[in-house]
N, C-alpha and C positions, 0 to 999 in steps of 0.2 A: 367920416373922412376916409378916403380910399387909401388902403395899405400900399405903400410903395415897395416894390420888389428891389432887393439890392442888386447892384450891377455885378454880374459874375466876373471873377478874375480867373482866366484860363491860360493854358499853354497854347494850343491850337484851337480855333473855333470848333465846337462840336465834340471836343474830347475833354475828359475829365482829368487827364494827367496834367499836373502843374509843373513838373520838372522839365529841363532841357535835354536834348539828346547829346550824346557824346561828341557829335560833329560840331555842336554849337551853331548848326545852321539847318534849316528846313526849306526846301524849294519846291513849289508845285505850280501848276497851271491855275490861273484865277477861276476858270470855269468849274474846276472839280468841286471845290467846297461850295462855290455859289450855286451851282445847279442842284447839288444834294440838299441844300437848304431853300430851294425854290426861289433863288436870287435875292432872298432877304436875309441879311445878317443882322441879328438883334444886337442891342447895346451890350458891350462887353469890354474888357481891358485885359492886358497881359502883364505879368511881372516877369523880370529877368530877361527881356528881349524887346528889340524894336522890329517893326515890320516895314517893308517896302513893297507897295503895289504899283506895278506898271500897267496901265490901262492902254492896250494897243488898239482896241476896237470897242465900240459901243459907248455907253453912257451910263450915269447913275446918279444917285443922291447920296452924298456922304454927309454924315452928322458927326462932327469931331468936337468933343468937349462942349456939346450943346450948340455948336455953330453949324446950321445946315448949309450945304453948298452943292450945287450942281457941278458934276465933273463930266468932261467929254474927252475922248481919246484925240491925240495921244497925251497922256499926262502921267505924272509920277505923284504918288502919295506916300509920305513918310509918316508913320505912326510911332511916336516915342513911348517908352515904358510908362504903363499905368494911365495912359490917355484913354478916355471912354470914347469909343467909336462904334457906329453902325452903318450899314450900307444897304441900299436898294438898287441892285444892278439890272440893266436891260438884258434880255435873253440872248442877245448876240455878243455878250461881253467876251473879250479875249485879251490875255495878258498873262502876267505871272505874279507870284506873291513870294517874297523871301522873309523868313523870320530869323533874325540874327541875335544870338544870345550875348548877354553882357560880357563875359570874359573875352569874346572875340571883338566886341566893340571897344573894350578897354585896351586891347592890344593895338586897335587902330588909332586910338587917342595917342598912344606913345609914338607910333610911326609918324602921325601927322604933327605931333608936338602941339596938340590943340585939345583944351579940356572939354569943349562941347562941340564935336564935329557935327556937321549937318546930318549925318546918318543917324544920329541920336535925337534929332529934332522931331518937331510935328509940322508938317507943311504940305501944301498941294502946289505943284508947279506945272505949267504947260511945257511939253517937250517939243522943241521945233528943230532949230539948227543942228543940234548934236544928237538927234534921235538914232541915226545909224550906229554911232559909237555906243550909245547906251544899250541897244538891242544886241550888238555884238558881245558886250560884256555879259548880258543876262543869258544869251544863248550859250556861252562858254560855261557859266555857272550851272545852268541846267544840264549841260551834257556831262560836266564833271561829276555833278551830284548823282546822276542816274547811271553812269556807265563806267566811271574810272575805277581802277583797281584800288583796293583799300590802303595798300602801303604808301601811296603817294597822294591819295584823295584829300585828306584833311589839310596838307600843306598847300596844295594848289587852290583849293576852295578859300583858304585864308587870304592867299595872295590876290585872288579875284575879288573878294569882298573889299580888300584895301583899294583895289583898282576902282571899284564902284564908289567907294567913299571919296576918292580923289575927284571922280567925275562929278559927284554932288557938290563938293567944295567949289569947283570951277563954275558950275552951271546953275546952282540954286539962287533964288532971289537974295539980294543982299540983306534984306531984313527978314530974318528967320526966327520963329518962335521956338527957342531951344528949351524953354521950360513951359510946357503946356499948362493950361489951367488945372491946378490940382489942389486937393484939400491939404491941409497941414499934415494929416495922417500919411498921404501918399508921399509927401515930401520926405518925412522921416523914414518911411519904408524904402524909398529909393536910395537915401543916404545910407541906411543900414546895409542895403544890398552891395553898395560900392565898398563899404568897409569890409564886408565878408570877402568879396573878391580880392581885396588888397591882403587880408590877414588870415585867410582860412587855414594856412599852414601852421599858424601860431596857436591854434586851439584856444582862443580867447573865451572868456566867459561872457554870457549874455550881459552881465552887470557891467563888464568892462566896455562893451559896445554901447550900451545905454548911456553911461557916463560920458563917452566921447560925444554922443549926440545931444547931451544936455537934458536927458529925460531919464525916468526911473525905468528899471527892468520890467515891472509890471505893466507900465504903460507901453512899452516896446512890445511886450507879448500881446497886449490888446490890439495895437495897431496891426500886427501880423495876422491875428486871429480875425480881424475885421476884413482885412483885404484878401487874404488867401487861405484863411481857415487852417492855419498852422501856427505853432509856437515859434518864437525866436530861435530856440535851440534846434528845432527841426530844419529851419532855414540854413543854419550854419552846417548841420550835418549833411544836408542835400548838396551843399557846395563841395564839401570834402568828398562825398560819394561820387559827384560828377567828375572830379579830377582823378579819382581813383579809377573810374571806369575808363577815362580816356587813356590813362597810362597802361591799363591792362590791354586795351585794344590796339593802341598805336605805338607802343614801345616794347622792347624785348626785355626790359628790367625784370628781375625776379620779384617775387612778392615781398621779400624783406626790404629790397631797395626802394620799392614803392612806398611801403610803409614808413620807412625812415624819411623819405622825400616829403611825405605828407605830414610830418611831424609827430608821428606815433613813436614812442620809445620802445614799444614791444610789438613785433609782428604778429604775435598770437592775438593781441588785443585788437589790432587792425583787422584780422580775419573775423573775429567775433563781431566787430562793428559792421563790417561789410555784410556778413551773413544775416545780421539782425535786420538790415535795411533792404536787403534784396532776396533773402531766402536761399542764396548760393554762397559758397565760399569763393575767394577771388580766383582760384584755379579753376573751379567749375564754371565761373562766368566767362573766363578767358577761353576755355574749351568750348563753351556754347557759342561764343561770338565767332570763333574760328570756323566751327561747323555751319553756322548760319551764313557766313561769307562764301563758303563753298557752293551753297545751294541758292544764293541770292539771285532772283531772276533779273535778266536784263529788260529794263523798261523802254519800250519803243514809243 
């Protein structure tokens, strides 16, 4: 019997890093990663984010949770978290790809007052009548992502993603698969990530999360190891670290204020926690980010 290779769970295709960036958003031209992989994207899935593909030109074969479909421009493909997908693109493919992290998606849920917005779904839709509006939104996102000054960039990008989410709510087909075909393990994992995003300030124990999910802590660890090759505790720590990085980059709060805001009772312990996971102290990380912003090249 042929050994079946496990489906890799990645951040961005072709990269080993599993975390999300402090922006909670990644934006790039569709051709970049497609061409680098000879237009064939092998089966994989993402945790902690959803993706939006806009196919402006060209065509391809999309295989989403085992359902093969021919796609032709202009169309939009939304890939929900942990949905297994692969693509074979034509060499003239043109468009863009957005990767939107869960904390930003959850803020959109609050704005829309909707538990499962279309932007967190899995769907393929033809874009016709509202194509100019969609392209305008995507062009603004691309410009802001690549050219905007750091002090206002995150706020503007968040607002633009909200605008994109509203566009999807208005224009997506009425019947949308908001829960793509997933294994029970993937469902538990997604629920766990939602609980972490809600409660990471509280420093809950893994046993507490598992109890709320109705499973044991060892089983929750097994699920995380199976899907992302990390322990449940590592997932909790990564979410705290992400928020710490965002505060260090985008606010002027001092280290103690950030530590207390993240639920640490001792700023010194927060510094040790941050250094253990990054190799830098919070102060060193902030200084490095400020220096990097000074030399960040403008992408044309």
